[in-house]
N, C-alpha and C positions, 0 to 999 in steps of 0.2 A: 681245442683238440678236434679231431675228425670224427664224424659219425657216419657209418655206412648204413644206408636205409634198408638194404636187402633187396632192393628192386633190381630188375634186369638192366635198367639203364645205368646203374652205378652212380646215380647222383649223390652228392655229398652236401652236407651243411657244415659250416665251420663256426665254432665258438672260440674266440681268442681273447676274451676279455676277463677271464678268471671267475672265481666264485663271487656270488653276490651280485652278478650282473645278468643282463638279459639281452640276447641277440636272436633275432628271428623267432621269438616266442619261447625260447628255452631259458630256463633260469636255474641257478644253483645257489641255495641259501645256506648260510651258516647259523647254527644255533649252538653257541658255545656253552650255554648252561646245561643243555641236555646232551651235548657231544654228538650232534647229528649234522652231517652234510647232506642236504636233501636235494635230489635232482628231479626236476619236473620238465618233461618234454611233451609238447603238444604233437602227438604222433601224426595227426592229419596235416601238419605243416611240412612234414618231410617230403622232399620232392619225389614225385612219381609213385607215391604209395596211397592207395585208397584209404579213407578214414576208417572203414570197417575192417580192414585187414589186421590180423593179429601179428604185430611186429615185436620181436624180442631183441633188445639191445643189452649188451653186457658192459657195464661200467666197472672199473676197478679203481680203488684208491691205493696209491703207493706213497711211501715216504720218498721224498726227493733225494735223500742221501743214499738211496739204494737199499733201504730196509725192506723187511718182508711185506708182502702184499697184505693189506688190512681187510679188504672185503670185496666180494663180487656181488653184483645184483643183476639178475637176468630175467626179471619179469616186469610187466608194464606197471609203472607208477611206483616202483620200489623207492624207498629212501636209501641214500648212500650212507649207511651208518658205518662208523669206524669201529675197529675192534679194541685195540689197546694203544692209542697214541699217547705221547707225552706232551705236556703243555709246551708250546714253542716249536714243535716240529713243523716242517714244511711238507706239504702234500702235493702230489701230481695226480691228475685224473687221466687215465689211459683207456683206450678202447681198441679192441683187436681189429686189424684190417685183414683183408684176404691174404692168404699165404702166411699168416701168423705175424705180420708186421703190426706195429702198434703206433697209433698216432699219439702225440704227446701235447699236453696243454702248453701253449706258448707262454702263459703267464701263471706261474705257480704262486700259491698263497702260503704265508706263515700264519698258523692258527694257534692262538693262545686259549686253550680250553680251560674252563673253570674247574677247580677241584670240587668233588662232591661234599656237600655239607648238610647238616640238619640242625635246626634250632629246637631245643627242648624247652618248652615254656612252662613256667610255674605261676605262683601267685606272689604278689609283693609281700615283703617281710620275710624273715629268716625262720627256718624250722618248719615251714608249712608243707614242704614238698620233699622231705627227706625220704630216701629209700632207693631200692634197686631198680634199674631199667634193663630190660632184656633187649640187647641191641646187636647190630652187625654193621659192617661198612660196605658200600657198593663200589669197592675199588680193590685192585690186587696189591699184594705186597705191603699191606699196612701192618704196623706193629703198635704196641702200646705207646711207644715213643712219639708216634704221630699225633696222639691225643694229649700229650703232656703240655702243649701250649694252650690247651683249652681248659684243663682242670689241674688243680694242685694235687699231685700224687705224693707229696712229701707229708704223709700223715703217719701217726704212731699207732693207729687202731687197726692195722691190717691192710691187706690189699684192697684197693678200690675196684680193681678189675679182676674177674675170675673167668676162666674158660672151663669147658666141660670135657672131661676125658672119656666119656662114655658111661661112667658110673657115678662120678662125684665132681664137685667143683674144685678147681685148682687155682690158687692165687697166682696172678701174673706179677711176679716180684721184680722183674727187670724190664727195662725199656725195650729190649729186643724180642719180647714174646710176640710171636706172629698172630695176626687176627685174619685167618684165611677168608677169602671171598666165598660166600655161600654158607659159612659157619656163623656161629653166634657167640656172645659173651654177655656177662652181666657187669654193669657199671654202677657204682654207688655214688649218689649225690648227697652231700652233707647239707646243702642249702644253708650255708653259714655265711659269716662276714667275708670269708675268703672267696668262696664260690657261691654267691647268692643266686638261687633259681627264681628269678623275678618274672614279671609279665613280659619283659623284654627277652627273657630266655638266655640259655647258654648254647652257643653254637659250636658244634663239633665238626671238624673237617678232616678229610683224609688226603693229605698232599700226595702229589705224584700223578695227577691226572685222573679224569673221570674214567669209570670202568667200562665204558662202551656198551651199547645196547644191541649190537648187531649179532651177538653170539648166544647160543644156549650155554648155560653154566651147569656143569656136573659136579656134584659133591660125592667123592668116593671115601673109602675107608670106614664105612659104617659097619662096624663089627656086628655080625649076626647074633653074637652072644649077648649083646647089650639090648636092654629094653627101650631106653630113651636116647634120642639123638638130637643135638641142638643145631638147628639150621638158621639161616638168615636170608632175607631177600637180597639177591646180589645186584639188583638194578637200582638206578637213581630215580625210579618211579615205582609206585605201588604195583603189585602183581596180583593176578587172579590165582588163588590157591589151586584151582583146577589145572593150572599149567605145570604143576609139580608132578613129574612122571617117573616111572621106573625105567630100567634099561630098555625094555621092549615097548615103551609107550604105555598108554593106559593111565589109570589113576593110582592113588596111594594104595587102595585096597588090593589092586592087581599086583602091586609090588611087594605085598606082604606087610603093609602098615595099616594102622587105624586111619579112618577118614577124618578124625577129629584131631586137631593140633591144639596146643595150649600156650598161652602167653601170660606172663606175669604183669599184673596191673597194680602199680605201686599205691594207688589211691583208689579203693580202700585197702589194698594189700591182699589180693586174691588172684587165683588163676582163672583166666577167662578162656573160653573155648571157641574155636572157629571150625566149622565142619565143611570139608570139601564138597562142592556141589550144591551148597545152599546159596541163597541170595546174599550179596554183600560179603562173600568169602574172600575179601581182599587182604593182603598183607602189605603194610606200609613200607616205604623205603626206610632203611636203617633199622628195620624191625627184626629181632630174633624170635624164634619160636621152637617148641619141642614137638617132634614127631614120635609116635609110639609104635614099636614093632608089635605086630599081632602075636607072633609066637617067636620066642628067642630060639636061635639056632636055624632059622629059616628066613626066607625073604631076601630082597635085594641088598647089596652092599653099596650101591650107588643110586642116587636120585638126581634127576635133571630138572632144572628150571628152564622152561621153554620161553624164548624171547617173545613169542606170540602172546604171552600172558601179561605183558607190560600194559599198565593203565595210563591214563592221561595225567592224573594228579599224584601227589605225594602220599596221600592216604593218612589215616589216623595212626600216629606212631604207637599209641598204647594198644590199639586193637579193640575190637568190640565183639559182643556176642553175635553169632550168626542170626540173621533175621529172616524167617520164612516169608514168602510173599503172600499177603492177604490170607491170614489164618482163618478168616471167616468163610473161606471157600473150600469145600471139601475136596475139590479136585487138586488142591495144592499137594496133598499127601505128606505134609510136614506140619508139625506143631511142636511147641516148646513151652515148658514150665521152668522158669528161672527162679530159684529160691535163694534167699539171703539170710545168713546167720551173723548176728552181732553179739559180742560179749562185752559187757561194760561193768564198771564199778564206780559208784558215786559220780555218774554222768560222764566218766572218762571211758572212751572206747578202747578196749584192750586187744581185741582180735576180731577179725571178720573173715567170712568165707562164703562162697557161692556153690550151689549145686544145681544140676540141670537134669530134667527128664525130657528126652527128645523122642518124638513120635515120627517115624519115617517108614514109608511104604516098603522099603527094602530091608528094614530091620527084622530081626527074629526074636523069639522069646528067650533064647539063650545068649551067650556072649557073641557079639557081632562087631562089624567094623566101625560102628558109630559110637561105641563105648569109649570112655577115656578114663584111664587109671589115675587116681588122685596123686598129685605130686605134693611134697612138703614145700613150704615157703623157702625161698633161697636163703641159705645160711641164717636160719632163725631157730632158736631153741624153745621159745614160748609162743604157742599159737593155738588156734582152734580150727577145726575142720567140720564141714558138712558133706557127707558122702552117702552113697547108696551101696551097701555091701552086697556082694554076691559070691558064689563059689565058682571057681574056674579050675578044672583039673584037680579038684580036691583041695585047692588053696583059696583062702579067704582073700578077696580083692575088694578094695574100697574104690568106688567109681565117683569121679567128679561129674561125669555125665553118664546117665543110664539111658539106654535106648529101648524102645518098644515098637512093635509093628503098628503102623497107623490103622486105627480101627475102621472096619467096614460095616459095623452094626452097633447097636446100643450095647454098651458094656461098661464095666468098671475095672480099672487097673489098680492094683495095690503094689506100691513100691516101698521097700524098707528104707528108712533113713536113719543115720547115726550122727549125732553131734558129739564130737570128741574134743577134750581139752587137754593140752600138753603144757604142763608147767604154767598154767593160767587158769582163771575161773572168775565167775561173777554171775550177773543176771544176764541170761541169754534171751534173745528175741529172734524168732524165726518168722519171716514174712515172705509174701509173694509181692514184690514191688509193683505198684500200679502201672509204672511206665513200661513194664514188660508184658502186660497181660494181653496186648494185642497180638501176641504170638500164638494164642490159643483161641479156638472158636468160642464165642461168647456163651453158647449154650452148654459148654462143658462145665462140670463142677470140679472144684479142687478143695479137698478137705484134709486136714492134718489130724492124725490120731496119736495121742500120747498114751502108750500102754501102761506106763507107770501110774498115771493118775486116772486112767479110764476116761479121758477127756477127748472130745472131737470137736474141732472148730472149722468153720468155713473160711478159708483164706481169702476168698473174694471180699469178705466183710471186715477183715482185720488180721492182726498178727497174733502170735502166741508167745508168751513169756514164761520162762522157767529158770530154775537154778542149775548152773553148770559148774561143777567142782573139778579141780585138777584130777586127772585120771579117769573122769567119766568118759564113756564112749568106748571103753575097751571091749572088744568083741571076741567071742569064741566061734560064732557062726552067724550067718545073716539073720536068722530068726531071733537072735538075741538083741537086735537093734531096738532102741526104745520107741522109735516113731514109725508110723506108716503113713504114706501119702496115698490118698484115694482120689483117683482121677476118673470121673464118670462122664461118659459120652452120651448122656441122656438126650433124648430127642428134643427136649425143651426144658429150660429152667422156668418153673412157674412164675417166679418173681426174680428179676435181676436187680438186686439191691445195690445202690451206689453210695448210700450214706445212711448211717444210724448214729445219732448223737443224743446225749443226755446232759443237761446242765441245770444248775440251781438258779432260780429266780425268786428272791425273797424267801418265803416259806413254802415254795412249791418246786417241783422238778419238772422241767419242760423236756419232752421227748420229741425229736424231729427225725424223720427218715424220708428217703427219696428212692424212687425206682426208675430204671431206664425203660423197662418193659414189664408187662404182666400177662400171664396166660391163665385164664380161668381162676382168677384170684378172688376168693370169697371175702377175705379180709385178714385183719391182724388182731390177735388177742395180746393185750399188753400185760406183762407179768413182772412181778417184783419180789425180791427176797432180801433178807438181812441176815448177816452173820451165818451164812450157810444153811439157813432154814429152808423149808419147802417153798416152792414158788407159789405166789399168790396172784390170782387173776384180778386185775384192776378194771379192765374195760375192754371194749371191742371197737375197732375202727374198720369201717367197711372198705373193701378194696374196689378196684376199677374193673374187675372182670378180666377182659382181654383187651390190651391196648399196647401199641408201640410207642405211645407218647410218654415222655417223662412225667412222673407224678410226685407230689410232695405231700407228706402227712405230718400231723402233730397230735400230741396228747399231753395234757397237763395233770400231773399227780398233785392234788392239793390236800391230800389226807396223809401226810407223812407221819410215820412213827416218831413221836417227839424226841425220844432219847437215842435215836439211831444216828451215829456219826457218819455212816456210809450206807448206801442203798444200791442194789444191783438190779438192772432191768434187762429184759429181753423181749423179743416179739415171737409169737407162735403164729406163723403164717399158715392159713388154711385154704386149700383148694376147694372148688365147687364139688369135687367128688369126695371130700372129706379127708384127703391126705394132708399131712402137715409137715412144715419145715421150720426149724428154729434159727434165728439169727445168733450171732455172737452176743455174749452178755457184756453190758457196759456198766461200770461202777462209778457212782458219783460220791465224792467225799464232800460232806456239807461243811460250810464255813464255820469256824469255831465262834462261840458266843463272844460278843464284845462288851457285855455289861451284865450286872446282876439283875435278874428279872424273876418275879413270881407270877405265874399265870393264874387265871381264874380257876378255882376248883370246879370239878365236875364229877358226877351230876350236882347240880345246885338248884333247888334243895336236895339234900342227901339223906336218904332214910337209914341206911346201914353203913355205908362206906363212901369215901370220896377219893378222887385221884388228884394229887398235887404235882405240878410241873414247875421246875425252876431252872435257871441257867446261871453258870458261873464262868467268868472269863479266866479265872486262875484258881489254883487250889486254895482252900480256906476252911476254917472251922464253921460249921453250919448248925444253927439251932432253929427248930420249928416249934413255936409255942402257940397255944390256943388260949384266947381270952374271951370272957363273956362280956355282956354289955356294961357291966359294972367295973370292968378293967381288971378283973381277977384272972390270974393264970389258972386254967382248969386242966390243961394237959400239955405234955411235951412229946412231940412226935419224932424229933430227931435232935441229937446232940453229939456230933462227931465230925471228924475231918473228912472233907469230900473233895474229890478231884475236879478239875475244870471240865466243863462240858454241859450237856443237857441231861437232866435227871428227872425221873418220874417215880412217884411213891404213892402207893395206895394205903390209906389210913382208915381205921375203924371209927365210925361215928355213933355206933350203937350204945356206947357208954355215956354219951352226952344227952342231956335232956333236950327236948324240942326247944328251938329258939334261935336267936341270931348270935353268931360268934365271929371273932376276928382271928385269922391265921396270920402269924407274923414270921417272916424269914429274917434271921439275924446272921450277918457274917461279921468278919473282923472290921469292915468299914461301912457296910450298908445295912439298911433295914427296908423291908418291903412288906406291905400288909394287904390282905384280901378278905372280903366278907364271905362267910359260909353259913347257910341256913340248914339246920337239922330238923327233920320232920319225922313223925311216927305214922 
């Protein structure tokens, strides 16, 4: 085809060899997997035109059969992206000449573009990856029927695919149900013998041609009376969430929506959040997601995906939490605390949920654009949730993400938390996962308060376990929430503890702990208690003062209460100025005795009384007899059924004459004897 340079001399260059070839430095390359025809022209090679001159050439892609024009490009270096071609169409490239005439490519190309597809990968074996996926398709005019060659929809347990009508899920019961571009749906994977979701994955494709990347995609019909709207990435590449705009441009907040969107994560079965404007706020291709209207009855009814937001890669289909950049740097003005709730019975996980506290410089103390209202799991009747309750317009709202202003001074924020169980229950564990802690400055403190038990734990040092019964977590007001999260922005943490462990070694308990840094640390008081008794001080380990180097400490408790089946330890860290901080408590359950044993009495000699200690590996009848040196039985100190374990008994020796005696322990199968001397 002809190209007019725009120079006064009217020189022309002619490319007549078609796409994928190069003449005089110009090239046209096909990328059928992405649906892009890319034109590159070295402008300095065009006759009569200085290299520094800004030349604009307008290319157009037409269907050779006379169909509608697909796309114009009028700026230097633009790719010639097509809009909505069908696989197998033939295209001509045209360029306007003076007077409106058009030069035509002498050699047209027939292009077989690939259909969009996405492989969803699981783990080998069946039943490991069962669950819902929140999806979309990056192609127009797709129906449920287009996915029926990928999954078996002939099941008796209900619809595999559901769409969202603005207020609830609707089962797609027929092949003709449309799946609009820019909208979303949920699809259930059984991961069974028929459709196993293995490491090779299941590939979904949308026949009818790729959906083209050259156009913005608008999604209309978003009823202002509905709170939640289900959208989907309309492109064959990941998009930056910041490219989702309202009718007048701007971000989601300007269009009347929350800045935070939600995506269902089937493993472990929780809603995860992505906040517009944060680092890594990308939405993967084929990914569906929920947007939340800030106030029902207002805001835009149309949102537009801008083509400029397309990324180079496909992105993580499941989605991930937004990750602020370098939380250790105060200038970031963003920080995040991600909490995890797990409910289990007999080591079987029954339910899980996540909750987030987001610190952002643009957030306010009241409801703002960075909050996210909690959604129930898709089509599930038994579940557990972790939320931060608040009041909005006199109505109780559970938040899966609560937002607060990024602090500008030393302060402590208190956030109510509620753990709710719906038709499930068990042993609940609330933790701050270690792999998410880099989202919060290291000097900030994170503590969980249980108002029911008056317990407060440092989540940097461990998790918190409690009983969660069906119906727990029902709220009448935010203040009735059971838990409080205390986030402190103290100028420095005296000791950044990375590990505190307690383990049994023979007849001792070995304590080890490590620190990442210390500030004016005088040292650690080691404390112990048993069966809820008062804490007892065992010893003191000197600290390192102030250091940025990791340090490791240890303490051995070699004076264990003999009959204690379990012992609990903690550290009382003391600063040089006398202030103190406690670690979480660690309980050690001692190994059960494996033999019948009678320990030496003490004191020995015994003036008035003596203590006897013995161990039993199983329940048995126990008799404690006392014999003099003539072999005569002079006393019986025990004759009863005794449970397995460690036992300690204090006996009176004041009734015995001074002299040497033998104490004999007799069980159903064993006899053990020890000497005892009585003195006056």
